[in-house]
N, C-alpha and C positions, 0 to 999 in steps of 0.2 A: 092240365098239369097233374103229375102223379109222382110221388117219391120213388126213387129207384134204388135206394139202399137204406139201411137202418141209420137213425140219427141218435146221437147222445142227447141228453136232456136239453142242453143249450141250443143245439142245432134244431131240435124238434120245435122249441119255442119260436125260434127265428122263422122256420119254415111255415109254421102255423099262421104267423102274422102275414107273411107274404101270400099264403094260399087264401086266407080269408079276405084279404084286401082285393085280391084278383090282380094278377100281374098285368093282364091285358089293359087295365085302366091306367097303368103307368106309362104306357108307350106313347101317349099323347102329350107327355110333359116335355118341356124344353130345357129343363135344368135337373141336375143331380139332386136326389133327396136322400135322407139318412133316417133310418129307424133305429132307435136305441132300445136294447133289451137288457134288463138288469138280471144278472145271473151270478149268484154267490158273490165273490169279491171282485170279479172282473166284469167289465162291461163289453157287450158284444155289439158291434155295429154292422148293419147290413147296408152297404153303399152301392148305389146303382151306377157304378162306373167300371166294374170289373166283372168277374164271373166265378161261379162255383159249380163244378161239374158233378159234385156228389149229391146235390139236392134237387135238381130238376131233370125230368126226362127230356133230353134234347129235342126229340121229335115232337113231343107234346108242346114244348115251349115254342118251337118254331111255328107250329100250326096256329097256336093261340095268338102269337105275336102278329103273324101275317094276317089272320082274321081281324084282329083289333085294328091293325093299320088300315085295312080296307074299310072297316066301319067308320073310322075317324076321318077318312078322306085323304089318307096318305097313299095314294094309288100306286106310287112308284117305290114304296118302301120294300126293301129286300131284307130278308132275315137269313143270316148264315148260321146254321146250327149244326152243320156236320163237324163232328169232332174227330180230329186225327188222334186215334187211340194211342199210337206210339208217342206222339208229341205230348199228349195229355199225361201219359205215364212219366215222361221226362220232366214235365212241369210240376207234377204233383209233389207237394212238399217244398217247392222252392219258395223263396220270399219275394213278395211283390214289392213295389216301390214303397218305401216307408217302413219296411220290416214286417209287414203283415202278410198272412197267407191268403192266396187267392188264385184261382185258375180260370182263364178265359175258356168258355165253351160256346159262347154265342155272341153275336153282334147284330145289332139292327142298324143299318146304314142310314145316315141322314138323307132326307129327300124332301123336295117341295118346300112346305112351309115350316117344317120343324126338324130338329135333330132328335132322332129317336134314341132312347136310353140304350147304351151299348150292352149292358149285361148286369150281372149282380155279383157281389162278392161279400164274403163274411170276414170281417176283420176285428181284431181286438186292440183296444188302446193300451192295454197292459202288455208290454213287450214280452215276447217269449224269452224266458230266462228270469222272469220275476224281478226281484229287488236288484239283482246284479245288473240287469239291463237298464233299470231306472237310474242306477248309480252312474252307469256309463253315459246315459243320456244327460244327466245333470252335469257331468264333466264336459260333455260336448256343448251344452248350452253356454257354459262359461267361456269356452274357447270361441264359439261363434260370436258371443257378445263382444269379446275383445277384438275380434276381427272386424266388427262393425263400428269400432271406435270407442266402446265403453272401456273405462279403466278397471272396473271390477264388477262382478256379478255375484249375487248371493241368493239363496233360496230359504224361505221360511214358511211356517204354517200360518194360520189365520188368527191365532189366539192373541187378542189385544186387551185383555181384561184390565190390566193395570193402566194402560194408556187411556182406556175408556174412562176410567174413574178420574184420572188427571184432567182429561178434556172436559168432563162434566163440571169439575170444580172451577176450572178456568173460565168456562162459559158462565157459570153461576155468578162469578165475581165481575162479570161484564168486561173482561179483558179483551174481548174480541171487537169492541167498539161497534162500528156500523157494518162489520162483516157478517151480515145475517146468514150468509151461505155456510158459515161455520156450524150452525145448529139446525138449519131447516131440513136437513136430510136425516135427522134423528140418528139412529144407531148404524146407518149405512156406512158412516165414516169409520167407525171403529170395529165393524163386523163385515169383513170382505164378502162373506157368503150371503149377506143381506143385500149388498150392492149387485153382486153377480152370483145368483144361485148356483150351487154346485162347486164353487171355488174351494179348492183344498190346499193350494199352495200359492205363494206370491213370489215371483222372480223379481228381485230388486237390482237395479243397475245404477251406477254413477258414471258421470262424464265431466271431466274438468272443464271449466270455462274461463279461467284466468288468462286474459289475452296479453299479447306483447303490446303494451300501451304506455302512455305517459305515467310516470311514477305517481301512484295514488296519493301518497302523503304530500308530495310536492304540489299537486293540484289543490289539495285541501288547505295547504298553507298559503295559497295565493287567492285572496278574496275576490280578485277580478275575474277569476276563471270559474267555470261551472263544474261541479263534481257530479258525475253520473255513476251509480253503482256499477261495478265492473261487469256484472252479469248482463247488463242491459246495453252495453256498448255496441254489440253486433246485432245479428238477426234474431228473430224470435226463437227462443230455445224450445218452445212447445212443439213447433213444426219439426225442428231438427231431431229431437229425441223421439217424438212420436213415430216418425218415419223409420228410424233405426229399430225401435222396439217392435214395430209391426213386421219388419223384415225378420227379426229374430223369432217372433211368434209364428210367422209363416214357415220358417225353417224347421221349427219344432214340430209343427203340424204335418210336415212332410214325413217325419219319422214316426210320430205318435199322434193319431187324431185326438184333438182336444177341443174343449170349449174354453176360449181364452179372450181376453180383452186387455188392451194396453191403456195406460194412464200416464199423463205427464202434467201434474199440477193443474188438472182441469176437471176434477171430479172429487167427491168426498172420500179421500184416501189419506190415511195417516202415514205419509211417506217416510218421515223420519223414524217413527216407531217401527215400521216394517223393515226399513234398511238396518236399523240397529239390531233387530232380531235376526236378520239375515247375515249378520257378521260383517257389515260394511264399515262399521265404526261405532262410536258411542255418542250419546247426546251431550253436547257441551253445556256449560252454565248459561250460555247465550241462547240455548234451545236449538242450535243448529247441530247437524251431524258432523263429527270430527273423525278423521282418519290419521293414524300415525304416519301413513305413507303419503297422504295428500292434503292434509289440513282440512279446510272446509269450503274451498272455492270450487264447488262442483254441483251439478244438477243431479236430481234423482228421478227415476222413472220406474214404472212397475208393469208387470204382466200378471194378471190374475188367471190362473189355470186350474183345471180340474184333474190334472195329472198328480198322482201321489209321489212326487219326487222326494228324495231324501233331503232333509233340511240341514242348514249349516249352523254351526255354533256361534253364539254371539260373542263379541269381544269384551274385554274388560275396559272400564273407564280409566282415563289417564289425565284428568284435570287436576287431581290432587287438591292442594290448598290454593291454587292459582285463582285469582279473581280479577285478572286484568280486563276482561271484557266488561265486567260489571262497572268497574271504575271508569272505563273509557267511554261508556255510552253518554252522548252529549245531553240527553234529556232524562236520564235516569229511568229508562224504560225497563231495564232488567231489575225488577223490583225485589227479586230474590233469586238465588241460584236456580237455574232451569225454569224460571218463570218470567215471561215478558208481558208487560201490559201494553198491548198494541196501541192504546189511546195515547201513549206517550212516545211511541216509536216513530222515528223520522221516516222509515220506509212506509209505515201506515199513513202518516200524515201527508206525505207527498205523492202517494200512489193510490191508496184505498179510499181515503177521505174525499168525499165529493163536494164538501162545502168549504166555508172559510176555515183556515187553519187558526186555532186559538192563538191570540197574541202572546201569551206567556211562552209559547214554544218558538215563536218566529226568530228571535235573536239567537236561539240555540241551534237553529237549523244551519246557520252559516251559509256556505255556498253549495250546499247539497240540494240539487234540484230534482233528483230522482233517486230515491233510495238512500241507503247509508251502509257503509262497510266498516265503520270504526271498530265494532266488536270483533270483527275478523282480522283487521289489520294489526291489532295488538296481540292476537293469540299466538303464543309461541309455536304451536303446531303448524301454523301457516308458513313457517320457515321451510316446510317440506311441500308446500303447495306446488303443483305442477302446472306449467304453462300449457295452455290448450294447443293442440295441433289442428283444431277444427277451423277451417277458413271462415265459416259462417259466424264465428264468435269474435272475429277481428273487429276493431273499432271502425265505425262508419261515420262519414261526414265530420271527422275531427272531434267527435264527442268526448274523447278521452282528455281533452284539455282546452276546449273552446272558451272564448271570452263571453261573459254573461251578456254584455251589451249587444254583441253580435247576434246571439241567439234570440234576444228579446225583440230584435227587428224582423225576425221571420214573420212572413204573412201566414195566414191559415193555409193557403195553397202550398207554401214552402214546407210547412210542418207536415201536411198530409203526404206530400211527395217524398220528403226525406225520411220520415219516420214510418213509411209503409214497410211492413215486414219486420218492424222493431217492437220489442215489448213496450216501449214508450208510447206507441200509438194508442194504446188502450186508454190512457188517461185523457186524451183529447186536447185540443188546442187551448181551451179556456184554462184548464188546470195547469197546463204547461206554462202559460203566462203567469198564473198565480204563483207558482213555485219560483219562477225567475224573478218576479217582483220582490219576493222576500229576500232572495239572495242578493239582489241589487241594493236592497235596503241595508244589508249587512256588509256591503262592499265599502272600501275606502272612498272618501269623497274624490270624485273625478268628473271632468266635464262630460265624458262620453257616458258615464253612468247616469248622471242627471238628465242628459239629453234623451237617453233611451226611456227613462221613466216619464219625462214630460210628454213624450210622444204618445204614451198610453194613458195620460191623465183623464181623458174623456172617452175612454174605451167603451164600446157598446155593452160590455159585460159588467154588471154591478160587482160581481166577484172580483174581477180584475181591477176595477176602479178602487175597491176597498183596499186591496193589497198594495196598489201603487201609491195610494194616499199614505198608507202606513210607511212604505219605503221612503217616500219623499220626506216624511217626518223624521226619519233617522239621520238626515243630512242637514247641516247648517247652511244658511245662505238664502239669497233672495228667491231661489227656485221653489222654496217650500211654501211661500206665500200663495194663497189661492188654491192649494191642493184640495181636491174634492174627496 
C-alpha cells in the first residue's frame, strides 16, 4: 500500500492507523470493524464497509488483498480494484447512506468460508453542516419517535447534580426499603456517562398506557373485586418500549453513527429527572412526572447517545398549592411534597417487598393486589390523560375488574400461563397469593370469600398461610376457628 495524494491532518492520522495495522490482516475477518480517531471537535470513523479512493493505491490494495486472501486459505477470493475514473469523479463528493462521505473503489467478494471486507470508508459522526445539521437531526428524532408510537420525545444533557443530592438524601433516610438496587450502582444512576462512557445526551420519550378498561374508582369502591394498577393490566411494558426505542436508535445510527444504548426501567437511570430536564414535564408532589397535555399515566424510556444534539428547555412546574395526591395516599407514603417513603407505599409493599407485609398496612391496602394509582387518580392534571392506542397495553384475562375469590383459586400453572408476558409475573405465585389474601381479608363477609380463604388455610407456603390466617381473622363466624 502507498498513499496516492496528500492528506490533511485528520486523514493522515486515519491512514497511519490503517497502514500500521496492515490492511491485509483485516481481510480474514467476517464482520465489519470500526476504528475511532479523535481529531479536534469532530470524531472520524474508518468503517470497513465502504471505500475511499483518495487514500489507497488501488493497484497496491488489490495486490495486497489478493495475496492475503491466498495466504489465509480463501483460494477463490476475488478482488475488484479497477476504478472507473469517470464514475469515480461523479461519485466524489456525493453523500453515502446516512449522510457521510465515502467512495467505493474496491470490493473483495465473499467466497468459501468467509465474507471478505468489501472496502474502507472515512465517515464523520458530526454531520456536514455542523450545529444546523444536528438541529435537523434532533427534529427528525422527535418525528421518528412519534411515528413509532411515542407521545413526546425530548433531549437533555447528562447533568444531574441536584437530582443526585436528592437521591443521596432519600437513600440515607432509608426510604428505599429493600430496594438495594437503588444504591448498589453508586453514581452510575445519577451520572449517565458513568453508566455508558462517552454519553453526551439523553433522548427521553414517553408513551401513554392508560387503557380502555373498567372504571378504576368503581373497582376500588367494590371490595369484592381486585384492583390492579392500570400500567400492569396488559403486556410487559419493558419489552414494548425497549423494542420501539431500539428501532429509534437504529434509525438515528443510519444517519449519524453513534454509540448508544436504550433503557426502560431496567438499569440505574434517573428517568424522571432526565425526562424533566428534557422538557417532557415536571415532577409532581407524588414524585411522578406530570405533563399538562397527558397527566401522568405514561411510561418513560431513554436512549443514551454520544451525539452532541441540541437540548430542550425544561418546563415550569404547575402543581401550585395542590396537595390532593398527598391527602389521597392510603398509607401516608408521601411523607412530604416530592418525597415518597417506599416502605409505606402500596406499590412497594405489593410488588417489591418479598416478605410478609406489615400488619399495620394490611387494612389500608384494601383490594389493591398489585400496585396503587390513588395519587394519580385524584390528580387534576389527569383529566388530560390520554387513552393508549397500543394494543399490548389492553387488559388481559379480565384483570381490570376480576373478582378476588376467582383469582385466589388460580393454580400456579394458571398463574404462570396467564401472567406470562405481564409485569405481574415478576412477583411470582407466592406473593400473588399473599396480596390476594390481604384483599380477601378486607372484603365484605361473603361465603365465596371465606371458602376461598379456607382453601388456602393449609397452603404449603408459610408466607401464604400467615396472610390467610390474618384474613380469616378479619371475618366473624365459625370459619375463623382453627385458622393457622
